[in-house]
Structures are given as C-alpha cells and as structure tokens.
C-alpha positions as CSV (number, residue, x, y, z in Angstrom):
1,M,4.8,-16.5,10.8
2,V,1.4,-17.5,9.4
3,V,1.0,-20.1,12.0
4,A,2.1,-17.6,14.6
5,F,-0.5,-15.2,13.4
6,V,-3.3,-17.7,13.9
7,V,-2.0,-19.5,17.2
8,A,0.0,-16.8,19.2
9,P,-2.7,-14.1,19.8
10,P,-5.1,-16.3,22.0
11,A,-2.1,-17.8,23.9
12,L,-0.4,-14.4,24.6
13,T,-3.6,-12.5,25.5
14,A,-5.7,-14.9,27.3
15,D,-7.2,-13.3,30.5
16,R,-7.5,-16.3,32.8
17,A,-8.3,-14.1,35.8
18,G,-11.2,-12.8,33.9
19,G,-12.2,-16.2,32.7
20,I,-11.4,-15.4,29.0
21,V,-9.4,-18.1,27.4
22,D,-10.9,-18.7,24.0
23,R,-13.5,-17.2,21.6
24,R,-16.5,-19.0,23.3
25,D,-15.5,-17.4,26.8
26,L,-15.1,-14.0,25.1
27,S,-18.6,-14.2,23.5
28,E,-20.3,-15.2,26.8
29,A,-18.5,-12.6,28.8
30,L,-19.3,-9.9,26.2
31,R,-23.1,-10.8,26.1
32,A,-23.6,-10.8,29.7
33,A,-21.6,-7.6,30.3
34,F,-23.3,-5.8,27.5
35,V,-26.8,-6.5,28.7
36,A,-25.8,-5.3,32.2
37,Y,-24.2,-2.2,30.6
38,W,-27.3,-1.3,28.6
39,R,-29.5,-1.7,31.5
40,S,-27.2,0.6,33.8
41,G,-28.0,3.7,32.0
42,D,-24.4,4.9,32.3
43,R,-22.1,6.0,29.4
44,D,-18.8,4.7,30.9
45,L,-18.1,1.0,30.5
46,P,-18.6,-1.0,33.7
47,P,-15.5,-3.1,34.8
48,D,-16.9,-6.4,33.4
49,L,-17.3,-4.8,29.9
50,A,-14.1,-2.8,30.1
51,R,-12.2,-6.0,30.8
52,V,-13.7,-7.7,27.7
53,V,-12.9,-4.6,25.5
54,D,-9.3,-4.2,26.9
55,Y,-8.8,-8.0,26.2
56,W,-9.9,-7.5,22.6
57,S,-7.8,-4.6,22.0
58,R,-4.6,-6.5,23.2
59,Y,-5.7,-9.4,20.9
60,H,-5.8,-7.2,17.9
61,L,-2.7,-5.5,18.9
62,V,-0.8,-8.7,19.0
63,K,-2.3,-9.8,15.5
64,A,-1.4,-6.4,14.1
65,V,2.2,-6.7,15.1
66,L,2.5,-10.3,13.8
67,A,0.9,-9.3,10.5
68,A,3.2,-6.2,10.1
69,L,6.2,-8.6,10.8
70,L,4.9,-11.0,8.1
71,L,4.3,-8.1,5.7
72,T,7.9,-7.0,6.3
73,V,9.3,-10.5,5.6
74,L,7.2,-10.8,2.5
75,V,8.3,-7.3,1.1
76,A,12.0,-8.1,1.9
77,L,11.6,-11.6,0.2
78,G,9.9,-10.0,-2.8
79,F,13.0,-7.5,-3.3
80,R,15.3,-10.5,-3.0
81,L,13.4,-12.5,-5.5
82,A,13.2,-9.6,-7.9
83,R,16.9,-9.0,-7.6
84,A,17.6,-12.6,-8.2
85,F,15.2,-12.7,-11.2
86,V,17.0,-9.6,-12.8
87,T,20.4,-11.2,-12.5
88,A,19.4,-14.8,-13.4
89,G,20.9,-14.7,-16.7
90,G,23.1,-17.8,-16.1
91,L,20.3,-19.9,-14.8
92,G,18.2,-22.3,-16.6
93,A,14.6,-21.7,-17.7
94,G,13.2,-23.9,-15.0
95,K,15.0,-22.0,-12.2
96,R,14.0,-18.6,-13.7
97,A,10.4,-19.9,-13.9
98,A,10.6,-20.9,-10.3
99,L,12.0,-17.4,-9.2
100,A,9.1,-15.7,-11.2
101,S,6.5,-18.2,-9.7
102,A,7.8,-17.3,-6.1
103,G,7.5,-13.7,-6.9
104,V,3.9,-14.1,-7.9
105,L,3.1,-15.9,-4.7
106,V,4.9,-13.2,-2.7
107,A,2.8,-10.6,-4.6
108,V,-0.4,-12.4,-3.6
109,L,0.4,-12.9,0.0
110,A,1.8,-9.4,0.8
111,P,-1.6,-7.7,0.1
112,F,-3.2,-10.2,2.2
113,S,-0.9,-9.4,5.0
114,L,-1.3,-5.7,4.5
115,A,-5.2,-6.2,4.8
116,M,-4.7,-8.1,8.1
117,V,-2.5,-5.2,9.3
118,M,-5.1,-2.7,8.6
119,A,-8.0,-4.7,9.9
120,N,-6.2,-5.4,13.3
121,V,-5.1,-1.9,13.7
122,Q,-8.7,-0.9,13.4
123,G,-9.7,-3.5,15.8
124,A,-7.0,-2.5,18.3
125,V,-8.0,1.2,18.3
126,A,-11.8,0.6,18.4
127,P,-12.2,-2.7,20.2
128,F,-15.7,-2.1,21.4
129,A,-17.1,-1.6,17.9
130,S,-15.1,-4.5,16.7
131,L,-16.8,-6.8,19.2
132,L,-20.5,-5.9,18.2
133,P,-20.6,-8.7,15.6
134,M,-20.3,-11.2,18.5
135,L,-23.5,-9.8,20.0
136,T,-25.7,-10.7,16.9
137,E,-24.3,-14.1,16.0
138,G,-26.7,-16.8,16.7
139,V,-28.7,-15.0,19.5
140,T,-30.7,-17.5,21.5
141,D,-30.8,-15.5,25.0
142,A,-34.1,-13.7,25.5
143,E,-32.4,-10.9,27.6
144,L,-29.9,-10.2,24.8
145,A,-32.4,-10.4,22.1
146,D,-34.6,-7.8,24.1
147,T,-31.5,-5.6,24.6
148,L,-30.6,-5.7,20.9
149,T,-34.1,-4.7,20.0
150,Q,-34.0,-1.8,22.4
151,V,-30.6,-0.8,20.7
152,E,-32.3,-0.9,17.2
153,R,-35.2,1.1,18.5
154,G,-32.9,3.7,20.0
155,L,-30.9,4.0,16.7
156,A,-34.0,4.3,14.7
157,E,-35.2,7.2,16.9
158,S,-31.9,8.9,17.3
159,G,-32.5,10.9,14.2
160,G,-36.0,11.9,15.3
161,P,-37.1,15.3,16.6
162,S,-36.7,14.5,20.2
163,G,-33.0,13.6,19.5
164,S,-32.9,11.7,22.8
165,I,-30.1,9.1,22.8
166,P,-29.3,6.7,25.8
167,P,-25.9,7.1,27.2
168,A,-24.8,3.7,26.2
169,L,-26.0,4.1,22.7
170,D,-24.2,7.4,22.5
171,L,-21.0,5.8,23.3
172,M,-21.6,3.0,20.8
173,I,-22.2,5.5,18.0
174,D,-19.2,7.4,18.9
175,D,-17.0,4.2,18.9
176,F,-18.5,3.1,15.7
177,S,-17.6,6.4,14.1
178,W,-14.0,6.1,15.5
179,Y,-13.9,2.4,14.2
180,H,-14.5,3.8,10.7
181,E,-12.2,6.8,11.1
182,A,-9.3,4.4,12.0
183,M,-9.9,2.5,8.8
184,A,-10.2,5.6,6.7
185,G,-7.1,7.0,8.1
186,T,-5.1,3.8,7.7
187,A,-6.4,3.3,4.1
188,A,-5.4,6.8,3.3
189,V,-1.8,6.3,4.5
190,V,-1.7,3.0,2.5
191,A,-3.0,4.9,-0.6
192,V,-0.3,7.5,-0.4
193,V,2.5,4.9,-0.1
194,L,1.1,3.0,-3.1
195,V,0.9,6.2,-5.2
196,A,4.6,6.8,-4.3
197,T,5.6,3.3,-5.0
198,S,3.8,3.2,-8.4
199,V,5.2,6.5,-9.5
200,L,8.8,5.5,-8.5
201,A,8.5,2.2,-10.3
202,W,7.2,3.7,-13.6
203,R,9.9,6.3,-13.4
204,R,12.6,3.8,-13.0
205,F,11.0,1.7,-15.8
206,A,11.2,4.7,-18.1
207,A,14.8,5.2,-17.2
208,T,15.7,1.5,-17.8
209,R,17.2,0.6,-21.2
210,P,14.8,-1.6,-23.4
211,A,17.5,-4.2,-23.5
212,D,17.4,-4.7,-19.8
213,R,14.3,-6.7,-20.3
214,R,14.0,-8.5,-16.9
215,R,14.5,-5.3,-14.9
216,R,11.7,-3.6,-16.9
217,Q,9.5,-6.6,-16.3
218,V,10.0,-6.3,-12.5
219,L,9.5,-2.5,-12.5
220,A,6.4,-2.8,-14.6
221,A,5.1,-5.5,-12.3
222,Y,5.6,-3.3,-9.1
223,G,4.1,-0.3,-10.8
224,L,1.1,-2.2,-12.0
225,L,0.6,-4.0,-8.7
226,S,0.7,-0.7,-6.8
227,A,-1.8,0.9,-9.2
228,L,-4.3,-2.0,-8.9
229,L,-4.1,-2.0,-5.0
230,L,-4.6,1.8,-5.0
231,L,-8.2,1.4,-6.1
232,P,-9.4,-0.6,-3.2
233,A,-7.4,1.5,-0.8
234,V,-9.1,4.7,-2.0
235,A,-12.5,3.0,-2.0
236,L,-11.9,2.0,1.6
237,A,-10.8,5.3,2.6
238,V,-13.9,7.1,1.0
239,A,-16.5,4.6,2.2
240,N,-15.2,4.5,5.8
241,A,-14.9,8.3,5.9
242,T,-18.4,8.6,4.7
243,T,-19.7,6.2,7.4
244,A,-17.7,7.9,10.0
245,A,-19.3,11.3,9.2
246,D,-22.8,9.7,9.9
247,P,-22.5,6.5,11.9
248,A,-25.9,6.0,13.2
249,P,-27.7,4.8,10.1
250,A,-24.9,2.3,9.3
251,L,-24.9,1.1,12.9
252,L,-28.7,0.5,12.7
253,A,-28.2,-1.3,9.3
254,F,-25.6,-3.5,11.1
255,F,-28.0,-4.5,13.8
256,Q,-30.7,-5.2,11.5
257,G,-28.4,-7.5,9.5
258,G,-27.6,-5.3,6.7
259,W,-23.9,-4.8,7.2
C-alpha cells in the first residue's frame, strides 16, 4: 500500500488530453496558465488553469483515499498485535519482543499515514493554493518572474488605504484562506478523536487489575501515544485557523520565501 500511495496517483489521474502526465508537465502547464490568468484581469479561472487545478484535486483525492486505507490497515494491525501481545503468555521472550517491536513500528507508521491523509484532504479541497509552491520553485522564466513580482506588490498593497485588489489576487487570497481552514478543521476533528481515544485508554487502564501487566502496558501506550499526538494536532488547528482569519500576510510571506 505504501508503494501504491507513491505510484498509483500519477497513473490513475494522468490527463493525457491536457498534456499532463508527470510533475514536469504539471509545472509547465501551471506556470503558463497562471501567467495568462493574471494578465486576463478576471477572477474566474480560465479553462487551461481550471484543467490543471482539477487534475491536482483528483491527484490529492486519490492519495487521500490510499493514505486512509493504509491508516485503516495499520490501525487494524495495531489492534491485532496488541491482542497477540496481551495473550502471549505461552510464547518465548523472543516472540514477545518481536510482537512488541512490530507494535512500535505500527505506532510510528500510523501517525505518518494520518498526516498524509490530512495533507492530501487539504490539497484535494483547496488545490489551487496547494499548487502555489510549484510557481516559485526555480523560477527562470522572465514572464513568470515579473508576474510573481506583481503578485507580491498586490499583496503588499492589499492592506493599504486604497484596498484595491486585482480579481485574480482576490481569488488567490480566498483559496489560501480555505486551504488553511481545511487543515484547521481536519486537525480539530483529529484532536477530538485523540482526546476520546486517550480518555478511553486511561479509563480502561484504571479499571484493569495490576496483575494484568501486559494489558496495562498496551493501554498505557495507547493513552500516552494519543496524548502526545494531541499536542501537534491542536497546534495545527490553532495555527491554521489563525492564518485563515488573515491570509494575505501569510500569502505574501510565502511568495517572499518566508513560508
């Protein structure tokens, strides 16, 4: 499933009719379409840029589904390993150690898979903002460089007394805000789940007899891991909600290389 997560999305979402087969095609199509979009003076995405954005949304959707499936497999495997470890009284020390090591490996991979689910959900619901880093990577084209300079100037002046914002920039700011709202909402949901998991694990830990040492170890590990993961989830929710409330400065910092 890890291999599928890496290999399958480009193969499943390739837009051969639009000339987008790999990341290089995507970058070239995005840059050309973005320059034309900025010069058009319109707020709505033109067909060429809309095709790129739709492709990127599908790409992240496929990755989100695969990451969610991988996370489901890891969680199920974690429960199976925990159950086997608890009932491993008749096994030798080596096999018990192997079960514990496998459980630790799953505990490391599961948060990584969760992070991939969150990031790809964010990219699927706000693909335009997710594409912006491709605009600033190794810029050598003079037209694109000039366009990005105009974007920076527009963002710097957006908080001025005139309050005049080009239509394309207005859409970019809105989508950038939605991009961070998506992550804030996803992180908040994850935080709630982690709180519930940690509370349930510690309650069961307290209700388990001290003699049932392995079960208490597993429950304590679940409770501790959930509590530790809660901290970055809350930090992500707060940071992204703050950015979503005032996206223009953060977007300017991004184009200036500060994000």
